[in-house]
Structure formats: structure tokens, C-alpha cells
N, C-alpha and C positions, 0 to 999 in steps of 0.2 A: 637878411630879416633877423632880428634880434630873437633868442630862445627864450621861451616863458619862464618867468621866474617860478621857483618852486612854492608850492603851496598857494598859489595864486596871489602871492604878495606883489604889492606895487614896488617899482624900483626904489622910491624913497623909504619903504618900509625896510625893505632888504638892506639898503645901506646902513640905516640906523641900526639894525639887529647885529649886523657884521662888524660895525664900529664899537657897539656895545660889548659884543663878545671879545673883541681885540683889546679894549680897554680892561675888561675884566681879567682876560689872561695876563696882561702886562701887570696889573695890580697885583694878582696873586704871585706872579714871579718876583715882584718887588717884595712883598711881604716874606715870601721864603727866603730871599736873598738876605733880608734884615733878621732872619730867624724869629719873625713874628709868630708863626705857627708852629715852629719847631719846638720840641720839648727841651726844657732846659736841663735835665738830667736824663740819663739812660735808665733803661727798666731795672737795670742790675743795681744802679744807685737808689733808686726808689725802693727797691727791696732791701737794700742796706738800711737805708732809713727806718723802714718797718721794724727790722730786727734791732736796731738801737733803741727804737721806741719801745718795743716790747720789754726789752731788759730794763729800761728805766720804769715802765709801769709795774714790772715785777719787784724791784727794788723798793719802789713806793709802797707796794701792797704786802711787803715782807715775805713774799715767796722766793725771793733771792737774798741771801745775806749781803751786806754793803762790801765786804772785802772781795767776795765773789763777783759783785757788780762791777768792781774796779778792774779785776783781773780780766773778765770777759770783755768790758768795752776796750780796754787796751787792746786786747786782741782783734776786736772788730775794727778799730782804727787802722790797723796793718793791712785790712782788706780792701781799702778803698784809695783809688790813686787821687794824688793831689789835684789834678786836673778836673776830676769829678766833683770833689769837694768844693774847689773854687767855682764851679758851674752851679752847683746846689744852693750855695749861699748868694749867687750873682754877686761875685766879690767885686769886679771891675766897677760896677754900676754903684754899688752901696758904699765904696771907698773912694770914688772918683774925687769927691770935694771934700772929703773929711778934714776937720779942724781939730789939729792934736791939742791936748791939753798942756798948760805949762807945768802942771803937777799931775802925776799919775797918768791913767788911762782914759781914753775916750770911748765910751760905749755906743756902738753903732748897731741900729735895729736893722732886721732884715726878715723876710719871709721866705719859706720854702715855697717851691711850685705846688700847686694842688695836686695831690696823689690820692687815688681812690684807696679808701680804708686806712688813710693815715690822719690821725688826730694827735697832734703832739702831747705826750705825757711829760714834757720838760720844757723848761725855759730856755732860750738861746740869745746869743749876742756876739758880736765880735768886739774885741778890744783892740784899738788902735793905739800905738805908742810911738814916740819919737825917742832918738837916741839919749840914754841916760835917765830916761823916765821909767818909772816901776809900776806894776802891780804890787803894791805895798804888802808888807807881811801881815797877814792876818790868818785867823781860824775861822771856822764854820759851826754854827749849831744846826742841828736837825736838818743837815743838807749834803748831797752828794754832788760833785761837780767834776767836770772834766775839761782840759785845755787840748787844743789841737793847733800847731803852728801852721798857719797859711802861708806867711811870708816873714823874712827877717830872722834874726838869732837873738836868743835871750839866754841870760844865766837864770836858771831855776833851782830854786832852794825849797826843801819841803822839811817838815818836822812833825814828828809824832807828838801828840798832846797827851802829857803824862798826869798832869794834875791842875786842876784849877782853885785858886783863892779868889778873894774880892778884890785883891789888887794886882795880882800876877797869874802867869801860867807858866808852869814848868813843862819844857819841851825838850825834845831829843832831835838832833839833825839826822836825817835819814838819806836825803838826796842833795846833791850840789854838782851841777854840770850844765853844760851848754845845751840848748834845746834849739834846733833847727827845723825848717819846714817839713811836715809829716810826722814829726815827733809829738807825743802826747803825754800827759800826766793826769792824775786823777786823785781826788781827795774823799774822804767820808768821815763820818763820826768816829770811826774804828781805826782808820789807818792813814797816815800821811795827812793830818787834818789841818795843819798850817802850810800855807806856800807863800812864796815871794818871787817875784820875776822881774829883772833889771834888763832893760833893752841895751843890746850890745851893737846892732847893726843902725843905720839911718833912721829907719823906721820897723815897725813890727806889727803883724796882724794875728790875731789869735781868736781862734773859734771858741766859744764856751757854751757849754750846755750845763744846766742844773736842775736837780731835782729835790723839791722841798718835801718836808714831813715824812722824813724816812725813818724817824726814831719815835713810835709812839710812846705816849707817856712821859716824854722829857718835860722838865720844868723850866728848861732853857729857851728862850725866845729864839725863833727862827732868824738868824742874822749873821753878819760877819762880826769877828771879834779881834780888834787890831791889838797888835803887840809891839814891843821893842826887842828883837832877837839879841841885841848887844847887851843882854843883861848880866846878871851875876853867874859865873861858871860854877857849877856843882860837880860833885863826885859822879863818875860814870858817864862823862860827856854831856850831863844834863845842863839846861840854861834856865835860870829863874827869870823870865822875861816879865817886865812891867807891862800891864794893860794900858793901852793908849786910846785916846778919842781919835775920831777919824781925821779930824783936822790937823791933829799933832803928827799922826802916823804919816799924812801926805806932806807935811812940812818937813820931816825929817827924811823921809824915804821916797817920796813922790818923785 
């Protein structure tokens, strides 16, 4: 004689419930296997992002000087593993089908995972470049930005911005070296304001963050300012670099 089913259920009801539970379990296992419910970043990485965000809010609010923001941010970037940064930006997904530009860099948008208490105080993107292409030489107005190399190698050059005229920018070289994954550089209105990166590897991907409106009262529009660093050589290592339109900068250096 068959044992009675639990709860007075009919055999049909019991079978349906069992199959439903089995299907739910297998679905959950499948979702976990493909990381559908798993966090994309570790708690420590989420905390790191919050610290970066606070620093960006502080420089925007003028409670941290721009040069101090640069030093502190560069130090923060040494505290995150490349694998964690790759996970945070969902690198494989957002760069899977990237189409590289024939001139210059391709800007790739992405979103960080939702993190409680994290509302970005900075803009962000990934720059994608193929070999020989450049993030062309340019300065910045009313802006702090940072680069972190995710993949590939680039030659990076920075210049201090010494003087502006209507037609030229006087600059002084400060950095000229190879940048590899995990390496970073920063710019501000006060230090290393002009940069130029040329791709050495087959491809390169650079995480960029930027904070706008960091210099209250400036009369300069918040924008890039393109220059030709192959300008007139002056005393003291200075260069009198002609200002360029964006299209000319990309034609010459892109």
C-alpha cells in the first residue's frame, strides 16, 4: 500500500511541486554559474570606488587642491588590482565588439555596478586605440582628469602649461615614457595640463575619469585645447606650440 503524501496533496500536485522545485533549483544554479546574481566587484573594490569618488567631490568643491588630488588619486590607483578594475568596468563585455577609429581614440561608454551610497562625482569612459593611433596632444580648461591603462602599451607625454596667447600655448615637457597596464597619469589646471598618448601595442585600452568645473571664476570654457608640440623651441626647454583645431590635431597626430 502506498504511503499517504505529505499535507494531503494528490500525487499529481506533489509531482508538479517537485518538478517546479527542481526546475527552480536548476535555474538558480545556472544563473549563479553564469554570474547573473554574483556581484561584479568585491566589497573592497566598491569601497575603493567610494574613496575615489569622495576625492573627486573634494577637488570639485575646492576642499582638496588640484595637485593634491593628482597625488592622492595616483596613490589610490596603486591600491587596486588590475583584475578588480577590469571587473568594475565590465571590460570584456564593453570592449568585445569595439570598432577602432582610423584616427585617434574610440570612446567606449560603460556603467559601474550599482553600489549603495555611490553617486559618481566624475565622468568616465574607456579609450580604445589601435597601434599607431593617438590620444592627440591637448590641454584642458577647468578640468582634472586621470588615465589608468587597462591593456596594451602607450608612449605618454605630459607638458606643463606655462603661458597662453590667442594663437599659441607655451609648454614645458615634464613626462615622456612608456605606460603599461596598471600605470596611471593625471592632469589638472595646475600641473601636467597637456598630455599626448601614442599606442605602441596592437591595441590599447585606457580607463579615463574626469572632473569638470574645478577652477571657480575661470573665464576659460571647459574644454580640450589642441596644440602642436612640434613648435618653436625656446630657452629653458620651453616650446611655443601653435593652437590647433580638433580636426587638424587628429589629421596630424591621430
